[in-house]
C-alpha positions, 0 to 999 in steps of 0.5 A, spaced: 860 549 232 853 551 228 849 546 223 846 549 218 839 546 217 834 546 213 827 544 216 820 543 213 814 544 217 809 538 219 803 542 217 803 547 212 799 553 215 800 560 217 799 558 224 804 552 224 808 556 221 808 561 227 808 556 232 815 554 228 818 561 229 816 562 236 819 554 238 825 557 235 826 563 238 825 560 244 830 556 244 835 561 241 836 558 235 838 562 229 833 563 223 836 565 216 830 564 212 823 563 211 820 560 206 813 561 206 809 556 211 814 550 208 820 550 211 826 554 214 833 555 214 836 556 221 843 555 224 843 551 231 848 548 235 848 540 237 844 542 243 839 546 239 839 540 233 837 535 238 832 539 241 829 541 233 829 533 231 825 531 237 820 536 236 813 534 232 813 541 229 818 539 223 816 533 218 823 533 216 830 536 218 836 537 213 844 538 213 847 538 207 845 536 200 838 533 200 836 528 195 828 530 193 827 524 190 828 520 197 824 524 200 818 523 196 816 531 196 809 533 193 809 540 191 812 544 187 814 549 192 818 543 196 822 541 190 824 549 189 826 550 196 831 543 195 833 545 189 836 552 192 839 549 198 842 544 194 846 550 190 848 553 197 851 546 199 855 545 194 862 545 195 863 550 189 859 555 192 862 554 199 869 554 198 871 561 200 875 564 194 881 568 195 882 574 191 888 578 188 888 584 193 893 587 187 888 586 182 884 591 179 885 599 179 886 604 184 880 609 185 885 615 183 887 612 177 887 616 171 882 611 167 877 612 172 872 619 170 871 625 175 865 625 179 860 628 175 858 635 178 852 636 182 846 639 179 841 643 181 834 641 181 829 646 178 822 646 182 818 643 177 822 637 177 818 633 182 
């Protein structure tokens, strides 16, 4: 089973960000998102999680909801990343909502307009 993780990069420099990405690529970790040189969102197995946690490239590794106040974050960017992360981790946004497959109208329904005819572009259009 894969874990959905948020990793904060230890040093927020371009080289540190590249080193972190190379490290994760070498460990076959799926990188879902990169937040500048600040954080990475990844999917990792339990074995990969242990390797990531033991790495000195990351200042912190998070799974699930994060309390930004407990981390003592300094930058506005870090706070925004955590706010966005927490929105995605809330149960309401994680649950699959069952839709009614019979809801809506068919493409062949009379309430749909028929397609517009193709129009020929004149030479001076472009």
